[in-house]
C-alpha positions, -999 to +999 in steps of 0.1 A: -391+710+820-393+730+789-398+717+754-363+728+745-349+708+774-368+677+765-356+680+729-320+684+741-323+653+763-338+633+734-309+643+712-284+632+738-302+599+743-303+594+705-266+601+702-259+576+730-280+549+712-262+556+679-228+553+696-238+520+712-252+507+679-219+516+661-199+499+688-220+468+685-216+468+647-178+473+651-176+444+676-192+421+650-171+434+622-138+429+641-149+394+654-157+384+618-124+398+605-104+377+630-124+346+623-121+351+586-083+352+591-085+318+607-105+303+579-081+316+553-051+303+572-068+269+574-067+265+536-034+283+529-051+312+512-022+335+518-032+364+495-065+365+512-048+366+546-025+395+536-055+415+523-070+415+558-041+437+570-037+475+570-012+488+545+014+492+573+002+462+592+025+441+614+026+403+618+043+385+646+036+348+652+052+327+680+089+337+680+092+338+642+099+375+642+081+406+630+071+414+595+061+449+585+037+459+557+013+440+535+040+429+510+063+414+536+033+397+553+023+382+520+058+369+513+060+354+548+027+336+546+035+322+511+066+307+527+044+281+542+035+268+508+001+260+491-026+238+505-019+201+500-041+170+501-036+152+534-025+183+553-046+196+581-041+231+595-071+242+614-069+275+634-101+278+654-107+314+665-125+317+698-129+337+731-130+373+717-124+402+741-127+433+720-123+469+732-130+498+708-116+533+713-142+561+718-135+576+683-143+542+667-111+542+646-089+519+666-097+487+685-079+459+703-088+422+706-077+392+725-086+358+709-076+322+714-067+299+685-071+261+690-050+243+664-052+209+648-021+205+625-008+174+608-001+154+577-017+121+568+007+093+576+030+117+594+030+138+626-001+154+641-001+182+666-025+200+690-017+237+694-030+267+713-021+304+709-033+337+724-037+367+701-033+403+713-042+422+682-048+458+672-072+468+645-077+501+626-105+515+604-089+521+571-108+533+540-140+527+560-132+491+568-118+474+598-084+458+591-057+441+611-031+467+622-010+443+643-014+406+648+006+391+677+002+354+683+017+340+715+023+302+714+008+286+744+017+250+735+022+225+707+020+189+717+020+156+697-015+144+690-008+108+700+008+118+734-012+149+743-002+177+767+003+153+797+034+136+783+053+159+759+055+195+747+073+212+719+096+242+724+088+277+712+087+280+674+114+303+661+121+320+628+129+301+596+166+299+587+159+307+550+134+335+556+147+360+583+122+385+598+124+423+597+129+423+634+134+394+659+108+384+685+117+384+722+117+348+736+091+338+762+083+306+780+057+281+767+040+251+782+048+234+805+062+267+818+038+295+827+035+327+807+005+351+805+005+373+774-001+409+786-038+419+786-047+450+767-077+456+789-083+461+826-104+437+848-140+446+839-151+444+875-122+457+896-106+479+870-072+466+878-047+456+851 
């Protein structure tokens, strides 16, 4: 093996290490971005939520419809109102599966949100949703390009998922979406939100 060949191999190995390091950094950044979204939603920090989206971002939660662009996303989130004493609205972001395109400019992520929602002296709910999101690198930062939350279930806290389940949440009468959402079944029925990734072992989708 010549010195030139060794140098070329070292350059290729270094490039591979750099790509893997960037991918690891991107994974952490995207995971932090999604979890930050959850913390802001918990405390009704709607402007902070909207700032996490790309300029032409899309938001679609449950069957409440699609909202296009940061301004519309901000309007929609503010429709939920400010934080109030005695109101609990936890959205715990877990189970990330993140795939990043080879060019490092676009990524997709599947997350789960476990929700504890309620008002002191009123109704309390358990909730669960699956996110299938798209992220883009914009101005050097990862941002949410499309957030799609599929409602799995909402159930009364005092009864739990063994006795009662709420229907799919639809759009607000006084705040119509830019586009409607296609309906889908929720618990106790079975629905699997489409995976953006293939089986990591078999390669099947």
